[in-house]
C-alpha positions in Angstrom: 8.6 -25.5 -13.8 5.2 -26.2 -12.3 3.7 -29.6 -13.7 0.0 -30.4 -13.1 1.4 -32.8 -10.0 2.3 -28.9 -8.4 -1.3 -28.2 -7.6 -4.1 -29.4 -5.5 -7.7 -30.2 -6.4 -10.1 -27.6 -5.2 -13.9 -27.0 -5.1 -13.3 -23.1 -5.4 -13.3 -21.3 -8.5 -11.1 -18.3 -9.5 -12.7 -15.1 -9.8 -10.7 -11.7 -10.1 -12.6 -10.2 -6.9 -11.4 -13.0 -4.9 -7.6 -13.6 -4.7 -5.3 -15.6 -3.5 -5.1 -13.0 -0.6 -8.2 -13.7 0.1 -8.1 -17.2 0.6 -4.7 -17.0 3.1 -7.0 -14.5 4.9 -9.8 -17.7 5.3 -7.2 -19.9 5.8 -5.5 -17.6 8.7 -9.2 -17.2 10.3 -10.0 -20.7 10.1 -6.7 -20.9 12.1 -8.3 -18.2 15.0 -6.6 -15.1 13.7 -8.4 -12.2 13.0 -8.6 -10.6 9.2 -10.1 -8.2 7.5 -11.4 -9.7 4.5 -12.3 -6.3 2.7 -9.0 -5.3 3.2 -7.0 -8.9 2.3 -7.6 -8.8 -1.9 -4.9 -6.3 -2.2 -1.2 -7.8 -1.3 0.1 -4.4 -0.2 -3.5 -4.5 2.2 -3.0 -7.9 3.0 0.7 -7.0 4.4 -0.5 -3.8 6.2 -3.2 -5.5 7.7 -0.9 -8.6 8.9 1.4 -6.3 10.5 -1.1 -4.5 12.0 -2.4 -7.4 13.7 1.2 -8.8 14.6 1.5 -5.4 16.2 4.7 -4.8 14.3 5.3 -1.4 13.7 7.2 0.6 11.0 11.3 1.1 11.4 12.4 4.4 12.4 
């Protein structure tokens, strides 16, 4: 069960149009990896974006 100590203080606020996938995408971009912020709001599209940029192909 998460406690208050399980989280970190943030200067950002939650928004339904800016979810955790967007934050993760921002962190990857800050590390120098290319991302597509408009796609990364959806978990499915974020996963596809990461696979595409990594050069991974669907098996079969």
